[in-house]
Structure formats: C-alpha cells, structure tokens
C-alpha positions, 0 to 999 in steps of 0.5 A, spaced: 361 413 129 364 419 126 368 418 119 374 421 123 374 415 127 373 410 122 379 413 118 383 412 124 381 405 126 382 403 119 389 406 118 391 403 125 388 396 123 392 396 116 398 398 120 398 392 124 396 388 118 402 390 115 406 387 121 402 380 121 403 380 113 411 382 114 411 376 119 409 371 114 413 374 108 419 373 113 417 366 113 418 365 105 411 363 105 409 366 098 416 364 094 412 360 089 406 365 088 411 371 087 415 368 082 409 366 078 406 373 078 412 376 076 413 371 070 406 371 068 406 379 068 412 379 064 410 374 059 403 377 058 405 385 058 409 387 051 416 390 052 413 396 049 411 398 056 418 398 059 419 405 058 412 407 060 413 403 067 420 406 068 417 413 067 413 411 073 419 408 077 422 415 076 416 419 078 415 415 084 421 416 087 422 419 094 424 426 092 418 427 087 413 425 092 416 429 097 415 435 093 408 433 091 406 433 099 409 439 100 405 443 095 399 439 097 399 442 104 402 449 102 395 449 098 391 446 103 394 450 109 393 445 114 398 446 119 397 440 124 395 435 118 401 437 114 406 436 120 403 429 121 403 427 114 411 429 114 412 425 120 409 419 118 412 420 111 418 420 114 416 414 119 414 410 113 421 410 110 424 408 116 420 402 117 421 401 109 429 401 111 428 396 117 424 391 113 429 391 107 435 390 112 431 385 117 425 381 113 428 375 109 426 377 102 431 377 097 429 381 091 428 378 084 434 376 080 438 380 075 435 377 069 428 379 071 430 386 071 427 391 066 428 398 068 430 403 064 433 410 066 428 415 063 430 421 068 436 421 073 434 424 080 440 425 084 438 421 091 441 418 097 441 410 096 442 405 101 444 398 098 440 393 101 440 385 100 432 384 101 427 388 097 421 388 102 417 392 102 416 397 096 417 404 097 414 406 091 408 402 092 407 405 099 409 412 097 403 412 091 398 409 096 400 414 102 399 420 097 393 417 093 389 416 100 390 423 102 388 426 095 382 421 095 379 423 102 380 431 100 377 430 093 370 426 096 370 431 102 370 437 097 364 441 095 368 444 089 367 438 085 361 435 082 360 427 083 362 426 076 368 430 077 370 426 083 369 420 080 373 421 074 379 424 079 378 418 083 379 413 077 385 417 075 388 416 082 386 409 083 389 407 075 395 411 077 396 406 083 394 400 080 400 402 074 405 403 079 404 397 083 404 393 076 410 396 074 414 394 080 413 387 079 413 387 071 420 391 071 423 386 076 424 391 081 420 388 087 416 381 088 408 382 089 408 381 096 413 387 097 408 391 093 402 389 097 406 390 104 408 397 101 401 399 099 398 396 106 403 401 110 403 407 106 395 407 105 395 406 113 399 412 114 395 416 109 388 414 113 391 417 119 393 423 116 386 423 112 383 423 119 386 430 121 383 433 114 376 430 115 376 433 122 378 440 121 374 440 114 368 438 118 369 444 123 370 449 118 364 446 114 359 447 121 361 454 123 358 458 118 351 454 119 350 456 126 347 462 125 342 459 120 340 454 126 339 460 131 335 464 126 330 457 125 330 456 132 328 463 134 322 462 129 320 456 132 320 459 139 316 465 137 311 461 133 
C-alpha cells in the first residue's frame, strides 16, 4: 500500500468522521464536557498567558494563514498541489460557515471570554449564532499536516532536525487548540471538529505532494539501475 494512498484514505476518513462528530455535536451530547473543560483550563492556567494566547488568536486568522500558504507553495513550486490546497482551504471555510449557521452549538458565554486585541488585521466578519467548528484550529491543522509531510519526506534535513521541527509544529497546534478553549472563544468540541476537518483536507493535499516528490526522487536513479543490470547480464 503506497504512502500516497494511505494519506488520501486517512484524509477522507477524517472528513467522514468530522461529519459524524458534527451530528453528535448538533445533538448537544457534549454540553457538560465542554463546559467542564473550559472551566478546568481557565482555573488552572494563569491569566499571565492571556496576551500570549491572544497573539496566537491573531496569527491564526484567515489572512495570515493564507499568506503562509501562498509563500509555501511558491517556494515548493508544486502547481497541482498548490491549486488543490487553495481549493480545499476555501472549501474548509465554506464548511466552517455552514457549520456555524446550521450546527446547533452556542458559543461560550461572554463572561468566559478572555481574548485581548494584540494585532488588528482588517478582515471580513460574519456574525453567527453558533461556534462549531473552530476555524483557527482547522487552519492550524491544515497547514501543520502539510508541513509535517514535507519535512519528513525531505532529504535536506537530518532526523534530529526533522524531530525538532515536528515538535515545534505539534507544540504550536496544541497551544492553538488550548488557546481557543482557554480564551473562551470556542468549546472543546469546536476545536476537535475543526482539527478533524483541517487535518483531513491537509492530508489530501499531502497525498499529491508525496506523489510528486516520489516521481522526482526516482527519476535520477533510473540510469544507475540500468548500469547495474548491464553489469549483471555481462557477468
């Protein structure tokens, strides 16, 4: 089973898991769990982290992630994967808006909100009554999955460097997800749903990157194999 197929299959599976999870969220099965998790985080994390988490909230916005995505695929020069990435990135936000209008999941109450305005980016804003799924968590997962696949399939980094970069990316994702709940912007289930959707779409894009990367890796080796075959035949 090829890595490309595994990435596609996992991405599609996560998407359908997101749909099923959204159904459960719409039935309000996690109300007590969501509330308890928010209270737990706000009681056990110092208010000194309000600004740091709020900064994560700013850099995780649509505009910033879009710029990062554009730079990434310009550097990679992967036209097909880049086109699919932008289509799925846009599709993620359409599904996000759909969820926030039709999944019956009210956001945390105002008294739990702890976000501070650190950076002010001009952006469109659609005010919705519901909060599912989390766009910040989804965007972080989408980009992080693509970066992780690129890092681990690159020959330019040693195993140690790959591990350090991976820990940094995973740490960023964890901090982003925790910040959404701690700041009172989203419930835990909003973050879980957004992460599923973003990671699933990210894996679909990564499948194209792995496929293209393998082709370029194998082509330079073909002459070597031919020489070795001639040696065996002549012997």
